ZADO-1210 file (C-alpha; in nm, 4 decimals, padded with zeros to 6 digits):
<atoms>
<atom x="-00.2729" y="00.6941" z="01.3579" code="UNK" pos="1"/>
<atom x="00.0430" y="00.8032" z="01.0615" code="UNK" pos="2"/>
<atom x="-00.2040" y="01.0153" z="00.8434" code="UNK" pos="3"/>
<atom x="-00.0166" y="00.9190" z="00.5466" code="UNK" pos="4"/>
<atom x="00.1143" y="00.5514" z="00.6484" code="UNK" pos="5"/>
<atom x="-00.2235" y="00.4857" z="00.7439" code="UNK" pos="6"/>
<atom x="-00.1274" y="00.2517" z="01.0486" code="UNK" pos="7"/>
<atom x="-00.1546" y="00.2583" z="01.3854" code="UNK" pos="8"/>
<atom x="00.1146" y="00.3211" z="01.6476" code="UNK" pos="9"/>
<atom x="00.0456" y="00.0068" z="01.8645" code="UNK" pos="10"/>
<atom x="00.1593" y="-00.3206" z="01.7480" code="UNK" pos="11"/>
<atom x="-00.0686" y="-00.5187" z="01.5681" code="UNK" pos="12"/>
<atom x="-00.1516" y="-00.7655" z="01.8488" code="UNK" pos="13"/>
<atom x="-00.3515" y="-00.4314" z="02.0047" code="UNK" pos="14"/>
<atom x="-00.5428" y="-00.3616" z="01.6776" code="UNK" pos="15"/>
<atom x="-00.9488" y="-00.3770" z="01.6941" code="UNK" pos="16"/>
<atom x="-01.1747" y="-00.4781" z="01.4251" code="UNK" pos="17"/>
<atom x="-01.2662" y="-00.2155" z="01.1833" code="UNK" pos="18"/>
<atom x="-01.5763" y="-00.0466" z="01.1545" code="UNK" pos="19"/>
<atom x="-01.8288" y="00.0541" z="00.9242" code="UNK" pos="20"/>
<atom x="-01.6920" y="00.0888" z="00.5191" code="UNK" pos="21"/>
<atom x="-01.3414" y="00.0376" z="00.6706" code="UNK" pos="22"/>
<atom x="-01.3798" y="-00.3240" z="00.7884" code="UNK" pos="23"/>
<atom x="-01.7137" y="-00.3894" z="00.7846" code="UNK" pos="24"/>
<atom x="-01.9036" y="-00.6712" z="00.9959" code="UNK" pos="25"/>
<atom x="-01.7202" y="-00.9302" z="00.8557" code="UNK" pos="26"/>
<atom x="-01.3932" y="-00.7944" z="01.0626" code="UNK" pos="27"/>
<atom x="-01.4450" y="-00.9431" z="01.3645" code="UNK" pos="28"/>
<atom x="-01.3914" y="-01.2929" z="01.1920" code="UNK" pos="29"/>
<atom x="-01.1302" y="-01.2008" z="00.9759" code="UNK" pos="30"/>
<atom x="-00.9527" y="-01.0760" z="01.3021" code="UNK" pos="31"/>
<atom x="-00.9754" y="-01.4085" z="01.4919" code="UNK" pos="32"/>
<atom x="-00.9350" y="-01.6864" z="01.2706" code="UNK" pos="33"/>
<atom x="-00.8208" y="-01.4857" z="00.9807" code="UNK" pos="34"/>
<atom x="-01.0556" y="-01.6945" z="00.7455" code="UNK" pos="35"/>
<atom x="-00.9328" y="-01.6854" z="00.3631" code="UNK" pos="36"/>
<atom x="-01.2851" y="-01.6059" z="00.2020" code="UNK" pos="37"/>
<atom x="-01.3641" y="-01.3510" z="00.4275" code="UNK" pos="38"/>
<atom x="-01.0193" y="-01.1733" z="00.3432" code="UNK" pos="39"/>
<atom x="-01.1255" y="-01.1984" z="00.0000" code="UNK" pos="40"/>
<atom x="-01.4780" y="-01.0787" z="00.0446" code="UNK" pos="41"/>
<atom x="-01.3518" y="-00.7925" z="00.2298" code="UNK" pos="42"/>
<atom x="-01.0666" y="-00.6884" z="-00.0183" code="UNK" pos="43"/>
<atom x="-01.3369" y="-00.6851" z="-00.2895" code="UNK" pos="44"/>
<atom x="-01.5577" y="-00.5322" z="-00.0706" code="UNK" pos="45"/>
<atom x="-01.3017" y="-00.2528" z="-00.0436" code="UNK" pos="46"/>
<atom x="-01.2006" y="-00.2184" z="-00.3686" code="UNK" pos="47"/>
<atom x="-01.5066" y="-00.0859" z="-00.4503" code="UNK" pos="48"/>
<atom x="-01.5074" y="00.2395" z="-00.2461" code="UNK" pos="49"/>
<atom x="-01.1816" y="00.3048" z="-00.5097" code="UNK" pos="50"/>
<atom x="-01.2077" y="00.4547" z="-00.8698" code="UNK" pos="51"/>
<atom x="-01.1285" y="00.1349" z="-01.0833" code="UNK" pos="52"/>
<atom x="-00.8557" y="00.3816" z="-01.2635" code="UNK" pos="53"/>
<atom x="-00.6448" y="00.3716" z="-00.9362" code="UNK" pos="54"/>
<atom x="-00.5870" y="-00.0359" z="-00.9891" code="UNK" pos="55"/>
<atom x="-00.2785" y="-00.1589" z="-01.1322" code="UNK" pos="56"/>
<atom x="-00.2216" y="-00.5624" z="-01.2300" code="UNK" pos="57"/>
<atom x="00.0958" y="-00.6473" z="-00.9210" code="UNK" pos="58"/>
<atom x="00.2378" y="-00.8693" z="-01.3059" code="UNK" pos="59"/>
<atom x="00.2928" y="-00.4821" z="-01.5019" code="UNK" pos="60"/>
<atom x="00.4633" y="-00.4241" z="-01.1696" code="UNK" pos="61"/>
<atom x="00.8957" y="-00.4037" z="-01.2626" code="UNK" pos="62"/>
<atom x="01.0842" y="-00.4161" z="-00.9145" code="UNK" pos="63"/>
<atom x="01.4610" y="-00.3017" z="-00.9867" code="UNK" pos="64"/>
<atom x="01.6103" y="-00.2675" z="-00.6481" code="UNK" pos="65"/>
<atom x="01.5020" y="-00.2406" z="-00.2490" code="UNK" pos="66"/>
<atom x="01.5336" y="00.1262" z="-00.1647" code="UNK" pos="67"/>
<atom x="01.3971" y="00.1323" z="00.1880" code="UNK" pos="68"/>
<atom x="01.2368" y="-00.0691" z="00.4299" code="UNK" pos="69"/>
<atom x="01.0350" y="00.0006" z="00.7834" code="UNK" pos="70"/>
<atom x="00.8076" y="-00.1914" z="01.0150" code="UNK" pos="71"/>
<atom x="00.5192" y="-00.2659" z="00.8182" code="UNK" pos="72"/>
<atom x="00.6454" y="-00.2422" z="00.4275" code="UNK" pos="73"/>
<atom x="00.9408" y="-00.2163" z="00.2214" code="UNK" pos="74"/>
<atom x="00.9991" y="00.0066" z="-00.1178" code="UNK" pos="75"/>
<atom x="01.1468" y="-00.0413" z="-00.3618" code="UNK" pos="76"/>
<atom x="01.2564" y="00.1303" z="-00.7185" code="UNK" pos="77"/>
<atom x="01.0476" y="00.0264" z="-01.0503" code="UNK" pos="78"/>
<atom x="00.8715" y="00.0757" z="-01.3471" code="UNK" pos="79"/>
<atom x="00.5307" y="00.0831" z="-01.4324" code="UNK" pos="80"/>
<atom x="00.4180" y="00.1332" z="-01.8351" code="UNK" pos="81"/>
<atom x="00.7627" y="00.2811" z="-01.8614" code="UNK" pos="82"/>
<atom x="00.7357" y="00.5526" z="-01.5667" code="UNK" pos="83"/>
<atom x="01.0062" y="00.5529" z="-01.3212" code="UNK" pos="84"/>
<atom x="00.8065" y="00.4767" z="-00.9902" code="UNK" pos="85"/>
<atom x="00.8220" y="00.3980" z="-00.6523" code="UNK" pos="86"/>
<atom x="00.6271" y="00.0674" z="-00.5227" code="UNK" pos="87"/>
<atom x="00.5634" y="00.0349" z="-00.1515" code="UNK" pos="88"/>
<atom x="00.5014" y="-00.3601" z="-00.0858" code="UNK" pos="89"/>
<atom x="00.3040" y="-00.4111" z="00.2330" code="UNK" pos="90"/>
<atom x="00.4546" y="-00.7311" z="00.4650" code="UNK" pos="91"/>
<atom x="00.1640" y="-00.9163" z="00.4404" code="UNK" pos="92"/>
<atom x="00.2744" y="-01.2176" z="00.6109" code="UNK" pos="93"/>
<atom x="00.0481" y="-01.4834" z="00.8075" code="UNK" pos="94"/>
<atom x="00.1135" y="-01.2802" z="01.1340" code="UNK" pos="95"/>
<atom x="00.0013" y="-00.9290" z="01.0079" code="UNK" pos="96"/>
<atom x="-00.2761" y="-00.9418" z="00.7610" code="UNK" pos="97"/>
<atom x="-00.6016" y="-00.9057" z="00.9240" code="UNK" pos="98"/>
<atom x="-00.9259" y="-00.7127" z="00.8475" code="UNK" pos="99"/>
<atom x="-00.7391" y="-00.3620" z="01.0023" code="UNK" pos="100"/>
<atom x="-00.4650" y="-00.3916" z="00.7989" code="UNK" pos="101"/>
<atom x="-00.6431" y="-00.4052" z="00.4576" code="UNK" pos="102"/>
<atom x="-00.8819" y="-00.1456" z="00.5728" code="UNK" pos="103"/>
<atom x="-00.5594" y="00.0398" z="00.6818" code="UNK" pos="104"/>
<atom x="-00.4209" y="-00.0043" z="00.3143" code="UNK" pos="105"/>
<atom x="-00.7020" y="00.0600" z="00.1096" code="UNK" pos="106"/>
<atom x="-00.7563" y="00.3836" z="00.3457" code="UNK" pos="107"/>
<atom x="-00.4136" y="00.5177" z="00.2678" code="UNK" pos="108"/>
<atom x="-00.5096" y="00.4806" z="-00.1134" code="UNK" pos="109"/>
<atom x="-00.8150" y="00.6637" z="-00.0669" code="UNK" pos="110"/>
<atom x="-00.6011" y="00.9829" z="00.1154" code="UNK" pos="111"/>
<atom x="-00.3489" y="00.9796" z="-00.1123" code="UNK" pos="112"/>
<atom x="-00.5534" y="00.9538" z="-00.4239" code="UNK" pos="113"/>
<atom x="-00.7518" y="01.2762" z="-00.2813" code="UNK" pos="114"/>
<atom x="-00.4254" y="01.4967" z="-00.2069" code="UNK" pos="115"/>
<atom x="-00.2742" y="01.7081" z="-00.4733" code="UNK" pos="116"/>
<atom x="00.0485" y="01.9253" z="-00.2897" code="UNK" pos="117"/>
<atom x="00.3824" y="01.9541" z="-00.4484" code="UNK" pos="118"/>
<atom x="00.4578" y="01.8043" z="-00.0750" code="UNK" pos="119"/>
<atom x="00.3351" y="01.5042" z="-00.1145" code="UNK" pos="120"/>
<atom x="00.4176" y="01.2100" z="-00.3316" code="UNK" pos="121"/>
<atom x="00.1879" y="01.1217" z="-00.6410" code="UNK" pos="122"/>
<atom x="-00.0298" y="00.8280" z="-00.6472" code="UNK" pos="123"/>
<atom x="-00.0153" y="00.6635" z="-00.9749" code="UNK" pos="124"/>
<atom x="-00.2500" y="00.3652" z="-00.8377" code="UNK" pos="125"/>
<atom x="-00.2492" y="00.0406" z="-00.5831" code="UNK" pos="126"/>
<atom x="-00.2104" y="-00.3319" z="-00.6643" code="UNK" pos="127"/>
<atom x="-00.3540" y="-00.5996" z="-00.4732" code="UNK" pos="128"/>
<atom x="-00.2596" y="-00.9550" z="-00.5743" code="UNK" pos="129"/>
<atom x="-00.3259" y="-01.3129" z="-00.4349" code="UNK" pos="130"/>
<atom x="-00.1041" y="-01.4466" z="-00.5809" code="UNK" pos="131"/>
<atom x="00.3134" y="-01.5715" z="-00.4544" code="UNK" pos="132"/>
<atom x="00.5306" y="-01.2831" z="-00.6768" code="UNK" pos="133"/>
<atom x="00.7524" y="-01.5415" z="-00.7315" code="UNK" pos="134"/>
<atom x="00.5986" y="-01.8937" z="-00.8044" code="UNK" pos="135"/>
<atom x="00.2030" y="-01.7061" z="-00.9147" code="UNK" pos="136"/>
<atom x="00.0791" y="-02.0094" z="-00.6499" code="UNK" pos="137"/>
<atom x="-00.2417" y="-01.8672" z="-00.4926" code="UNK" pos="138"/>
<atom x="-00.1904" y="-01.7588" z="-00.1769" code="UNK" pos="139"/>
<atom x="-00.4145" y="-01.7294" z="00.1585" code="UNK" pos="140"/>
<atom x="-00.3274" y="-01.3669" z="00.1755" code="UNK" pos="141"/>
<atom x="-00.3124" y="-01.0617" z="-00.0736" code="UNK" pos="142"/>
<atom x="00.0643" y="-00.8787" z="-00.1889" code="UNK" pos="143"/>
<atom x="-00.0677" y="-00.5019" z="-00.1176" code="UNK" pos="144"/>
<atom x="00.1493" y="-00.2240" z="-00.3232" code="UNK" pos="145"/>
<atom x="00.0820" y="00.1439" z="-00.3460" code="UNK" pos="146"/>
<atom x="00.2654" y="00.2403" z="-00.6692" code="UNK" pos="147"/>
<atom x="00.3396" y="00.6759" z="-00.6378" code="UNK" pos="148"/>
<atom x="00.5932" y="00.8779" z="-00.8773" code="UNK" pos="149"/>
<atom x="00.9616" y="00.8142" z="-00.7793" code="UNK" pos="150"/>
<atom x="01.1164" y="01.1331" z="-00.6582" code="UNK" pos="151"/>
<atom x="01.5150" y="01.1857" z="-00.7508" code="UNK" pos="152"/>
<atom x="01.7837" y="01.3555" z="-00.5620" code="UNK" pos="153"/>
<atom x="01.7851" y="01.1847" z="-00.2212" code="UNK" pos="154"/>
<atom x="01.5737" y="01.0573" z="00.0733" code="UNK" pos="155"/>
<atom x="01.3450" y="01.2521" z="00.2601" code="UNK" pos="156"/>
<atom x="01.5293" y="01.2550" z="00.5832" code="UNK" pos="157"/>
<atom x="01.8052" y="01.3904" z="00.4421" code="UNK" pos="158"/>
<atom x="01.6031" y="01.6784" z="00.2928" code="UNK" pos="159"/>
<atom x="01.4281" y="01.7725" z="00.5764" code="UNK" pos="160"/>
<atom x="01.6890" y="01.7413" z="00.8029" code="UNK" pos="161"/>
<atom x="01.9910" y="01.8604" z="00.6371" code="UNK" pos="162"/>
<atom x="01.9065" y="02.0310" z="00.3930" code="UNK" pos="163"/>
<atom x="02.0580" y="01.7985" z="00.1056" code="UNK" pos="164"/>
<atom x="01.8893" y="01.6880" z="-00.2086" code="UNK" pos="165"/>
<atom x="01.6629" y="01.8298" z="-00.4841" code="UNK" pos="166"/>
<atom x="01.3413" y="01.6406" z="-00.5460" code="UNK" pos="167"/>
<atom x="01.2262" y="01.6253" z="-00.9048" code="UNK" pos="168"/>
<atom x="00.8445" y="01.6198" z="-01.0243" code="UNK" pos="169"/>
<atom x="00.9134" y="01.4058" z="-01.4003" code="UNK" pos="170"/>
<atom x="00.5376" y="01.2815" z="-01.4003" code="UNK" pos="171"/>
<atom x="00.2524" y="01.4472" z="-01.4848" code="UNK" pos="172"/>
<atom x="-00.0714" y="01.3836" z="-01.3165" code="UNK" pos="173"/>
<atom x="-00.2629" y="01.0528" z="-01.4036" code="UNK" pos="174"/>
</atoms>
């Protein structure tokens, strides 16, 4: 796994059902058939492993512009409670969402919530919304978001490989 990304190096088709609190006994049923009720149950159970203070309502997030994209997610510059933030939105279409993806997402939240380092962005919270962000209609799969501080001064690749950029830390602790 990529420690801070939380996703397996293999393709989604290679993922195995999660075990223990990460996925629980319902994981096998979710991975095979994608049962909505099982995904909702798993999501509710995984939420209980996190402090309630980390939960953010998706409706409170303001997306301004896309600033990056990867295989499993896209990142937006936006606002939350008048703070500049980076919002990582997992691509949770019906072909990718399963118990492993949910477990990996909540694992990433738990890891980032515990890390305090000048070299790692500060996690402000997460959102898990079962409604379409545009129509507000119920969805069979959740929208999953990580909300972190927004660091100005360029992207990480340029900073590491080209020595460009001056990251700043405009936000206080939670």
